[in-house]
N, C-alpha and C positions, 0 to 999 in steps of 0.2 A: 442527394448528396448530404442532407441531413443527419441522416448514419456518420458519414463520413465527418462531420463537424463533430459530435459526440465523442464517437472512438478515437478524433484526434484528441479531445480534447482531454477523454481519459488519458490516451498515451501520456500527453504531455505531465497533468498531473502526476501519475505513475513515476514519469521521470524524474519528476521535483523532489517526489517520495524518497525515492531511490538515490538522490543526489544530498539529500540530507542523511538520509544514514550513511553515506558516505563520510560527508561531516562532520558525524560524529564519531569516526573510526580514525578521521585525521585531525581533530581540536579535540579529541578526547573528552575531559570528565565535564568542563565547563560545558560543552555542547549537550552530552549524557541528560545532564539535570536543567538542561532548559528545555530539552523536550519530553522534560519528566519521565526518564527511561527505568525511576526508579532509585532507590540511595543502594542498593547493593550492585549493580551494575556502575553507578558513578563510584562508588569506592572500588569495585575490580580494576576501572578504569584507570581509576589514581594509584592504584597499587599494579600496574602494569599487565594486570591477568591478561592469560587468550579468552574467556569466556565472553566477555564485551566482542573483541574485534570479532572471533567466529560466530555468533550469534547475530550479530548487525549483519558480516557480510554477507550471511545465508537469508536474510530479509533483502539483501540488497540486491542479490541475484535471483529471486523471487520478483522483484519488482522490475527489473532489468528484463527480464520473460514477458513478462504482462505486460510492458511498458512496447516488447516487438510484434506482441499478438495484437493489441491494439493496432497497432502500425500496419498491421498485415490486415486485419477485419477493415479497415479503412481504406485498403488499395494502395499506400505507401511504398509498402514492402511486398516481396513476392509472397503468394500463398503457404503458410506453413502445416502441419498434420496438424489435422482434427480440431481445425478454427473452432468449429461453432460448436464444439464439445469444451475446447479449453476457455471459449470466452463466456459461456454460460457457466461455469463452472468458476471463473475471477469474478463474474459477478455473486453467482452465489455466495461465495468465500466475504467479500466484500460488502455483502447487506445482511450475512449473518454477524460480520465482526463489528458491523456498525450497530444492530441491534442489540448482541449481544455485550456490548461494551458501554451502553447505555445501562441494560441492567445491572450490571455491577458497579457502574458509578453510582447507582441508589440504594445498594445491599450491600455489596460489599466492595470498595475501593482497592483497601489493600494498601500497599507501601507506595503504588505508584500519586493515588491522590484521587478524588473527582475529575479536578481540572484535566488530568492527560484525559481521563477513558472519553470525557465530554468531547473537547477536540478531536481528541483521537477517531471516536467513532463517528463524528461528523462529516471528518474529512474523510471515512470508509465509506459511509453512508453515499455521498455527494457522488464521490467517483465510483460505487455500485450503482446508482443513479446513470451515470451516464454510459458504462457500459452494458447495463439494460437497455437502455435509449438506442445507444449507439448497435450494440446487438440484435437488435429487432427489425432495425432498419436495412441493416444490412444484411440478414438474414439471405433472404432469396438469392446472393450471391457467393455468399460462402458457400 
């Protein structure tokens, strides 16, 4: 059951991240700026260019799929194809992104800035830890 709890928390966190990305699409430049998307994305959003919407929608789609896999792994949804592999891959991506983001925050923050890299990296590491714990505990029944 603890694996279920970790995967349910992972699903909730991933769904929240997806919702925040939808908020950026809906509410535009102010939200992109508030979440540290970088000046280029904020400017493009102000100019009503298609790139921020497409990029953010793609990220949202990935996050929704990850949410569904976490829920399936927790037993809340029916099994999805390759659940073990996908949950393992999600874990690796989140932990890798978290570590890489912290390195970027120190070495080359770029136009996103240190705050964006630290906050988003800590979020990725926390979610990655939940996916890791939940996947390991649910592994025998996946």
